[in-house]
C-alpha positions, -999 to +999 in steps of 0.1 A: +630+599+380+643+568+361+637+547+392+601+559+394+595+550+358+611+516+363+589+510+393+558+519+374+567+496+346+573+468+370+539+474+387+522+474+353+538+441+343+527+425+376+491+436+370+491+422+335+505+389+347+480+386+375+450+393+353+463+369+326+467+341+352+431+346+364+417+344+328+439+313+322+425+296+352+389+303+341+397+289+306+412+258+320+386+251+346+362+223+335+327+235+328+296+218+341+275+200+314+246+225+320+271+254+314+285+239+283+253+239+263+221+258+269+191+236+278+172+245+247+202+234+226+207+200+244+194+171+223+164+153+236+170+119+251+161+092+226+154+057+238+163+027+216+125+021+211+122+056+196+152+051+174+140+018+160+112+020+133+080+002+141+078-034+128+054-037+099+042-071+089+034-079+053-003-082+063-002-046+074+015-034+043-009-047+018-043-065+016-043-102+018-054-107-017-026-086-031-001-112-017-014-138-042-036-155-015-063-152-041-045-179-061-065-205-042-098-189-051-122-202-078-111-188-111-115-188-149-091-179-177-101-163-209-086-144-239-089-107-242-120-095-261-108-060-267-074-043-260-089-018-235-068-033-207-041-049-228-041-079-252-029-106-228-051-134-213-071-127-182-073-149-151-103-138-130-106-150-093-137-148-071-137-154-033-159-179-014-185-152-007-191-147-044-189-184-052-217-192-026-238-164-041-234-179-076-241-214-063-273-201-046-285-185-079-284-150-065-287-122-091-266-097-071-234-103-052-235-099-014-213-076+007-178-092+010-176-105-025-141-098-040-132-103-076-095-101-087-084-100-123-048-107-134-041-093-168-011-110-185+014-091-207+012-094-245+033-126-244+012-142-217+043-150-197+039-126-168+012-107-149+012-071-161-017-057-141-039-068-112-074-052-110-097-056-079-133-049-071-151-055-038-188-053-028-192-032+003-219-016+023-200+017+026-224+046+018-194+063+001-198+038-027-236+037-029-236+054-063-215+025-076-240-001-061-215-007-033-186-017-055-151-004-046-128-005-076-091-009-068-082+020-044-113+040-052-096+068-072-114+061-104-149+050-092-171+068-117-152+057-148-149+021-136-185+017-126-197+035-157-184+006-177-191-022-152-227-011-147-235-024-182-227-060-172-257-082-177-273-059-203-277-070-239-254-079-255-230-079-226-228-109-202-224-111-165-244-096-136-242-070-109-212-051-124-192-083-130-187-092-166-171-125-162-192-156-165-181-182-139-192-217-150-197-231-115-193-268-125-159-263-141-142-235-120-107-239-108-096-232-072-121-233-043-130-267-029-117-289-057-095-311-035-064-301-054-079-310-088-071-284-115-104-277-132-097-241-143-114-231-175-099-216-206-127-198-225-126-184-260-135-150-247-170-150-261-186-153-227-166-126-211-162-089-218-132-068-212-139-062-175-140-084-144 
């Protein structure tokens, strides 16, 4: 009887060892890449082009005139008339389209006219704010006579004020308050001569 029991125990041990060896071989066997990770879990292949952000030039990041290219435009400088936009001096620039319209004696500015106003800080040592307005033919801005103010988010309020330009007692024309004395304007085709004008503010209102 004891021999039989010993034989059964030996047989049982052999079976356990055999099964354990098979499992060990399965664990040690190298798995194929497809078997290691389900397809839906595998990361998508990414090329270097996809990993590198697209190059963005400064011209694409901001309009030309916001990069101070307008510094070469015809311009006038005047003191603040009211503190609505701050108390610093203003430098108002107008592009060649607007200059030609003024030189031709036009009473409204043509499409393509751009006016940029730099508002200095209270100490007149640095530019605090830059305002911009552009004459367009976009039907979206028809109620503002074609004028786009800055990024267009405050059209009604801006034009509500600017529309009074050229009405008594306010100077200017076609939503532009600034009076540009053509004979004495700085910038433009002046062959490098600095002929910018510093006014006493009487000829200009608080807007562009």
